[in-house]
N, C-alpha and C positions, 0 to 999 in steps of 0.2 A: 147356214144349212148344215144339218147333221145327217150323216148317212151310216147305216149299218147293213152289211150284207149277211142276211140270215140264210143258213142252209141246214138241211137234215141229212144225216148219213148213218151208215151202219159200220160198226167196228169190224174190220177184217182181221187185223192182227194187232197185238200189243208188242211194242218194240222196246227200245232201251229206256231205262229210267235212271234218274238221279234224284238227289234230295229234293222232295217236294213236287216232282213232275214226272209224267209218264208220256212217252211218245207213242202215237197210234197211227195205224194205216186205216183210213176210213174211205169206204166207197160212198160216193155221193148218190142221194136219192132225189128224184124229181129235179134234176139239175138243170141249170140254164145252159143253153148250147155252148156258151163260152167257158163253162166250168170244166175242169179236168174230171175224168172218171173217178180218180182216187186222189186223195189229198193226205199230206202229212199233218197230223193234228197233235195238239198238246193239251193235256189235262192236268189240272192241279187237284190231286186227291183230297186235300184239305177242304177244297171248295165244292167239288162235284162228286166225290167218292171215287171208287176204283172201276173204271170201265172195263168190261170183259168182251171177248169176241162175240159178235152177233148182237151186241147192245145197240139200240138206236141212240144217237147223240145229236143234240142241237148244237150247231156250230156258228161262230162268227168268222167269216172268211174275208173281212175287209182288208186286213193287212196283206193277206195272201193275194188278193185281187190287185193290189197296188204294186206287188212285186218287191216289197220291202225286204232287205237282206236280213236284218236282225229279227224282224217280226214276221218272217215268212212261214208262219204256221196258220192253219185254221185252229181256232181256240175253242175248246169244249166249254160251252156255257152251262149245259145240264145233261144229265143222263136221265131222261124223264121216267123211265120204267125201273130205275134202280137208284132212288134218292138215298143219299147217305143218312145214317141215323143222326138224331140230335146229339150234339156233344154234351149238352147239359139238359136235364129234365126241367129244372127250375133255375135258370141262370140268375145270378145276382152280380152286384158290382165286384164281388170277390173273384169273379171269373174275368174281370176286365170290362172297361167301358169306353176304351178308345175305339172309335169307328174309323176304319181305313177304307179307301175307295168310297167315300161317303155318298150316300143317296144314289148309288148306282145299283143295278140289280144284284150285284155280287159283293155288296158292302160286307166287310168282315169286322168282327168285334174282337179286340185283342186286349191283353193285359199290358199296360204301359210299365216300363221299368221303374217309374217313380210313382205309380199308383199305390193306394193304401194297402192293397193285398200283395204287393210285390215284395220279395225278400230284400230288395235293394231300397225300399222306401225310405228307411231311416237315414241311410247314407246319402241318398240323392236329395232328400228334403233339405239337408244341411249344405250340400255341395254347391259351391259358387265359384270355383276356381279350378283350372286345369294344372296348376302348379308347374307351369313351364313346359308342359308336354308338347313335343313337336307335332304339328298337324299338317300333313301333306295334302294339298288340294289338287285335284286333277279334273280335266274336262270330261274325259271318256272312261267308261268302265274298263276298257282294254288296258289302261295304264296300271290298274291295281296289281296284277301279278308282278309286273316289272318293278314297281315301287317296292313291293314286298321283298323281291330278290335283292334290291339295293340296300334296304334296311338291314337285312340279315347278312349281307356281305360286310357291312361295317360293324354290326352288333348282333352276332349270331344268336344270342339268348334273348333278344328283345321281344316283348309281347306287342303284337301289332293288331289293332282292331280296325274294322272297316265300318264307317258310317255311310250307308247307302241313301242318297237323296232320291226324290221322286221325279227327276227330270227325264228318266228313261223308263224302263220296265218298272211297274209297281211291285209285282211279286218277286222277292229275292229268289224264289224257286226257279225262275226262268234262267238263271245264270248257271251254266255248267262250269264256269270258271270257279265260282264259290264252292261248288261240290268238289272239284278237283283239288282245290287248295287245302281242303280238309283241316287237319291239325296245324297247318302253318299259320293260321289266323287265330287270335285269341277269341274272336267272335265277330258277328255282324250285327249292327244296330240299324234297323230300318226306320227312317225318319220321315215325317210329313205323311203323305198319302202312301208311301211305300210300306210294305208289310212282308212278313215271313222270315225276318231275321231271328237271331238268337234272342235279341231284346228288341222291344218296340219303343219308339220315342215320338213325341208330338212334333218336334222340330229339330233342326240341326244343333241348336244350343243344348237342349236336353239330351240329344244323342251323343254329343261330345262328352258331356258330364257322365253319361252312362258308360261310355267307352273307358273313361279314366277311372271312375270310382266303382263301377260294377264289374267290368271286364279286366280292370287293373292294367290297362294298356300303357306301354311306354311310348308308343307312337300310334297315331290314328290317321288313317287315310280317309278323306272325304271325296266321294265321286258319285255321280249318278249311276243307276243301274244300266244294264245292257240297253243299247239303243239310245237315241237322242233326237231332239227336234231341231231342225235348222231350215231357215227359209232363204239363206244366201244373203241376208241383209245384216247390217251392223249389229242390230239389237235382237233380231228374231231367232234366237237359239237358246236351248235350255241350259247351255254351259255358262250363262251369266251367273248362275248360282255359285260358281267357283269364287267369284269376288265376294259374294255374300258369306261364303264359308270362311274366307280370310277374315272378314270383319267379326264373325262369330268367335273364331278361335282367339283373335286378339282381345276381344271384349272379355273373354273368360280367362285371360292370363295364359293362353297357349302361345306357342311360337310357330307362326304360319310359314310353311315352306311351299313355294309354288312349283308344281311340275308343269313345265311348258310343253305345249303341243308343237313339236318341231318336226318338219319333214322336208326332204329334198325331192320327193317323188310324187307327192299328191298331185293328181292331174288338175286340181282346181287352184288357180294362182292365189286365191285368198287363204289357202291353207299351207302354202309353201313358205319355207323359212320358219318364222313364228306365225302360227295360225292367227287369223284375226279374232278367233274366239279367245285365245289367251290375251291378246293385246287389249281387247275390250274389257274382259273380266278383271284383269289386273290393273289396266291403265285407267279405267273409268268407273268400275263398280267397287273395287276394293279401296276402301278409304284408309285402311290400316296398312302399315308396311309389312312386307313379306320378304323372305329370301327367295329370289327367283333363280333357279339353278340351271346353268348351262353346262352340258357335258364337254369336257376337254377333248381335243383330238378330232373335232368335226372336220370334214373336208373344207379347205380354205374358202371356197366360194360360199358354202353354206354358213360357215362361221362368220364371215363378213356380213352376210345378210342378217344373221341373228343379232350380231352386235348393233347394226344400224337400227333394227326394229326395236330393240330394247332400250336404246339410248334415251328416248323421251320418258321412259319409266323410271330412270335411275334417280330422279329427284325424290321419289317416294319410297322406292324399294331398293333393296341391296341385291345387286347382280353378282352371283357367286359362281365361279367356275370350279367344277368338281372333277377330279381325276376319274378315269373310266377303266383303269387297268383291272382286269379280273371280272368286270361286269358282264362281258359277253358270255363267259363261261357260266356265270351265275344265272343268266337269262336262259341259257340252253339247258340248265339243270332243273328248271322248273317242271312240276308235274302237270303242266297244262300247256297246250299249244298256243303260242302267242299269235294274235290276229287283230288287226285294226283296219277297218274299211276294206276287208278282203285281202289285206297284205300281211304276210307273216314276218318273222323277225328279220330275215334276210331281205324281204321285200320293202321294209321301211325301218331300217336299222336305227336311224337317227331318232325316230320317234320313241322306240323302246329304250334306247340308251339314255335319252333325256329323262324318262320316267325313273329308270334305275338310278341315275345320278341323283335325282331328288330324294329317292329313298336312302341312298348312301349318305347324303348330307344330313338327313334326319337321324339316321343311325349314329352318325358321328356325334350329334348333339347328345344322344342318350349315353354314349360311351364317355362323353365329357371331354 
C-alpha cells in the first residue's frame, strides 16, 4: 500500500533560506480536522520556482503527519499559478540526460560528471583508480561535519569531498549542514537517486572517481543524506550501504576508513555501544577490509563494550585506536551545530568523537 497526503495551502510568509531551499509558513485550506491551521513547508526553487506570499501551493504532508523529526516539513510539490520557466527551450543531451528521482512526478534531469558534455568527461572516462585516497564511510549524515573536523585537525590543508548516497534525503538542498559547511568542503557529489550536489553521479563508484579526479579530493566522505530508514531489524535500514561503500572504495584502489556509530546514551539498546547498524554493515556487508576507528579515552564501561562488540570483526578489519586530544575543540569550532537523533555534542559526545577520530585517521593518511 502506498499513501500520499495531499493538501492545498496559501503562503503566509517566506522564511529563512539556504542553498537550494526556502522555508515557508503556509495556511492550510480545506484542511482535515486533524490538520494544523498552519504548517512549516519547504520548497526547492530549482524544482517548483520561487513561492511568494499569497501564492497557492500544493503540498505533500505525509512526513509531517507521521511526526518525522528530520522530514518534519510539508513539501511543496507545485505552485500551480506560478510555474517556473523552462530551463531550456530545446534540451539536448548536452544539457544532461541522467534522470534522478526517476519516474516520479518530480523527476529531474541532470548532467552527470562523466557525461559527454561534462568538462570532466575526458578525465573520468579514463579514471579507474582512486590512487590510495582515504574514503571515510559513515552511517548517518550527522557524522559528516565531525569527520571533516577530524580530517582538518590532522591535515589542515586537505581537500575533502562528500559523496552523498540516496539512503536518506534525495535533494542535497535539504541539508542545512552542507550549506553551513560552505568552503570547508571541496564539493558534494550526489550519487544514485540523490541530486543537487556540485556534481552528479550514477552510483557510488563513479561518485568516488568524480570526487578524486574532478574535485581533486585528498579524502572523501561517503554517507547518506539527512534522514535514514530503519525498521529496528538486523537488515532493515538504509545504512547497509556503508558496507557497500567500503567495497566500492577498495575495488577502486582507495583506503576505506570506517566511522563507527558509537553511543553511551541512545535510549535504544541496539544502538548503544557500537550500533547494530555498524556491526551489520562492517561485519556482514563489507567484504573488503577497512580501518575501523575507535576513539581513545572513552569511559571505561563504554570502551569495554566497544571492544567486545568489535572483536568478531577483527579477522577482516583492522581495529585502530586514535588519540582524541584537541578533537573536542575542533568539533566546537565548526560553523554548524552538531546534532544526531535530537542530541547535540554534549548530549552524545562519544558519537561525534568517534566520527572526528575517523576523520583524524584519514587526515593522518594524507599527511603520510
